[in-house]
C-alpha positions as CSV (number, residue, x, y, z in Angstrom):
1,M,0.0,0.0,0.0
2,E,1.5,3.3,-1.0
3,K,1.0,6.8,0.4
4,G,-2.2,8.2,-0.9
5,D,-3.8,4.8,-0.9
6,L,-4.2,4.8,2.9
7,E,-7.4,5.7,4.6
8,V,-7.9,8.1,7.4
9,Q,-10.4,6.5,9.9
10,V,-12.7,9.3,11.0
11,N,-14.6,9.0,14.3
12,L,-17.1,11.8,14.0
13,R,-19.6,13.0,16.5
14,G,-21.9,16.0,16.8
15,K,-22.4,18.1,19.8
16,N,-25.5,20.3,20.0
17,M,-26.2,19.3,16.3
18,Q,-27.1,16.5,14.0
19,V,-24.2,15.3,11.7
20,T,-25.7,15.0,8.3
21,P,-24.4,12.5,5.7
22,A,-23.1,15.5,3.6
23,L,-21.1,16.8,6.6
24,Q,-19.8,13.3,7.3
25,D,-18.7,12.8,3.6
26,Y,-17.1,16.3,3.5
27,T,-15.2,15.8,6.7
28,E,-13.9,12.4,5.6
29,K,-12.9,13.7,2.2
30,R,-11.1,16.7,3.6
31,L,-9.3,14.7,6.3
32,G,-8.4,12.2,3.6
33,K,-5.9,14.8,2.2
34,L,-3.8,14.1,5.3
35,D,-3.0,10.5,4.4
36,K,0.0,11.6,2.2
37,Y,1.8,12.3,5.4
38,F,1.6,8.8,6.8
39,D,2.9,5.3,6.1
40,N,0.2,3.7,8.2
41,E,-3.5,4.2,8.5
42,I,-4.4,6.9,11.0
43,E,-7.5,7.6,13.1
44,A,-8.9,11.0,13.7
45,Q,-11.3,11.9,16.5
46,V,-13.6,14.7,15.2
47,T,-16.2,16.7,17.1
48,L,-18.5,19.1,15.3
49,S,-20.4,21.5,17.5
50,V,-22.5,24.6,17.4
51,V,-22.4,27.2,20.2
52,K,-24.5,30.2,19.6
53,E,-23.5,31.2,16.0
54,S,-20.1,29.5,16.1
55,H,-19.6,26.3,14.1
56,I,-16.7,24.6,15.9
57,V,-14.6,21.7,14.6
58,E,-12.1,19.9,16.9
59,V,-9.8,17.2,15.5
60,T,-7.3,15.1,17.3
61,I,-4.9,12.7,15.5
62,S,-2.5,10.4,17.3
63,I,0.7,9.5,15.4
64,D,3.3,7.3,17.0
65,G,2.4,8.7,20.4
66,L,2.4,12.3,19.2
67,L,-0.9,14.1,19.3
68,I,-1.7,16.6,16.6
69,R,-4.8,18.7,17.4
70,G,-6.6,21.5,15.7
71,E,-9.7,23.5,16.5
72,E,-11.4,26.2,14.4
73,A,-14.6,28.1,14.7
74,T,-16.4,30.2,12.1
75,Q,-20.0,31.0,11.1
76,D,-20.0,28.1,8.6
77,M,-19.3,24.5,9.5
78,Y,-17.7,23.7,6.1
79,A,-15.4,26.7,6.4
80,S,-14.4,25.5,9.9
81,I,-13.6,22.1,8.5
82,D,-11.5,23.6,5.8
83,L,-9.6,25.8,8.2
84,V,-8.9,23.0,10.7
85,V,-7.7,20.6,7.9
86,D,-5.3,23.4,6.7
87,K,-4.0,23.9,10.2
88,L,-3.5,20.2,10.7
89,E,-1.7,20.0,7.3
90,R,0.7,22.7,8.3
91,Q,1.4,20.9,11.6
92,M,2.0,17.6,9.9
93,H,4.2,19.2,7.2
94,K,6.3,20.8,9.9
95,Y,6.5,17.4,11.7
96,K,7.5,15.5,8.5
97,T,9.9,18.3,7.4
98,R,11.7,17.9,10.7
99,I,11.9,14.2,10.3
100,N,13.2,14.4,6.7
101,R,15.8,17.1,7.7
102,K,17.0,14.8,10.4
103,L,17.1,11.8,8.0
104,R,19.2,13.8,5.5
105,Q,21.6,14.9,8.3
106,K,22.0,11.3,9.4
107,G,22.1,9.9,5.9
108,L,19.5,7.2,6.9
109,K,17.0,5.7,4.6
110,E,14.5,4.5,7.2
111,L,13.6,5.6,10.7
112,N,15.0,3.5,13.5
113,E,15.0,3.5,17.3
114,R,18.1,5.6,17.6
115,F,16.6,8.3,15.3
116,Y,13.5,8.5,17.6
117,Q,15.8,8.8,20.6
118,D,17.7,11.6,18.9
119,L,14.5,13.4,17.8
120,Q,13.2,13.1,21.4
121,K,16.5,14.5,22.8
122,E,16.4,17.4,20.3
123,Y,12.8,18.1,21.2
124,E,13.6,18.0,24.9
125,E,16.5,20.4,24.4
126,E,14.3,22.9,22.6
127,S,11.4,22.5,25.1
128,P,10.9,24.6,28.1
129,L,12.2,23.1,31.4
130,V,10.1,22.2,34.4
131,V,11.3,24.8,36.9
132,K,8.7,24.4,39.6
133,T,6.9,21.4,41.2
134,K,3.9,21.7,43.3
135,R,2.5,19.0,45.6
136,F,-0.8,19.2,47.3
137,V,-3.4,17.1,49.0
138,M,-6.2,16.2,46.6
139,K,-9.4,15.9,48.6
140,P,-12.4,14.5,46.7
141,M,-14.8,17.2,45.5
142,P,-17.6,17.6,43.1
143,V,-16.9,19.3,39.7
144,E,-18.7,22.4,40.8
145,E,-16.4,22.8,43.8
146,A,-13.3,22.2,41.6
147,I,-14.5,25.1,39.3
148,L,-14.9,27.3,42.3
149,Q,-11.4,26.4,43.6
150,M,-9.9,27.0,40.1
151,N,-11.5,30.5,39.9
152,L,-10.5,31.4,43.4
153,L,-6.9,30.5,42.6
154,G,-7.1,32.5,39.3
155,H,-5.9,29.5,37.3
156,D,-7.0,28.3,33.9
157,F,-7.1,24.6,35.0
158,F,-7.4,22.6,38.2
159,V,-6.5,19.0,39.0
160,F,-8.7,17.3,41.5
161,T,-10.2,13.9,42.7
162,N,-13.8,13.7,41.4
163,A,-16.0,12.9,44.4
164,D,-18.5,11.1,42.1
165,T,-16.0,8.8,40.3
166,D,-13.1,8.8,42.8
167,E,-10.7,9.4,39.8
168,I,-8.3,12.2,39.0
169,N,-9.9,14.8,36.7
170,V,-8.8,18.1,35.3
171,I,-11.2,21.0,34.9
172,Y,-10.2,23.8,32.5
173,K,-11.5,27.1,31.2
174,R,-12.3,27.1,27.5
175,K,-11.8,29.9,25.1
176,D,-15.6,30.3,24.8
177,G,-15.9,31.0,28.6
178,N,-17.3,27.6,29.4
179,Y,-15.4,24.8,31.2
180,G,-14.0,21.5,30.0
181,L,-13.5,18.3,32.0
182,I,-10.8,15.8,31.3
183,E,-11.5,12.3,32.7
184,P,-9.3,9.2,32.4
185,M,-10.5,6.4,30.0
186,D,-10.7,2.8,31.1
């Protein structure tokens, strides 16, 4: 199977809206453009949502442990899909360019374990350092209390033990002024 013959598996869901077959087809077709960047089939998690007059598209793709994510919002769902695919394509082009540059520098024909280690080391050298560690007791609390605590601290996110599930969760403030909740998957 050659590049271009691969398929992007799209897991699409609608939030505050019904996903029409036309939207499903359009999303799959547009995300299918990204297959040229991969040697293996990929899976994309896509959420289409409508909040007031904003048509929001969120896409997350996992590639070899690396997450590529894009989110766009416009007044038209099709325009949002186009913009998020363009954003993801730029991210993937940057990722592939970096890999190809590293390959040319090393004179390697194929990726190997050492290359990934070197790439990880290069990434770590370019990345900001952890300069502060905080430790705190995580008492169980409901989500509403976690939001209150986050706002009282003036933070954009808050890690807590959810009293309802007894699991570690993260509550965060979204760009639209609402809140997001991150829960672990089983």
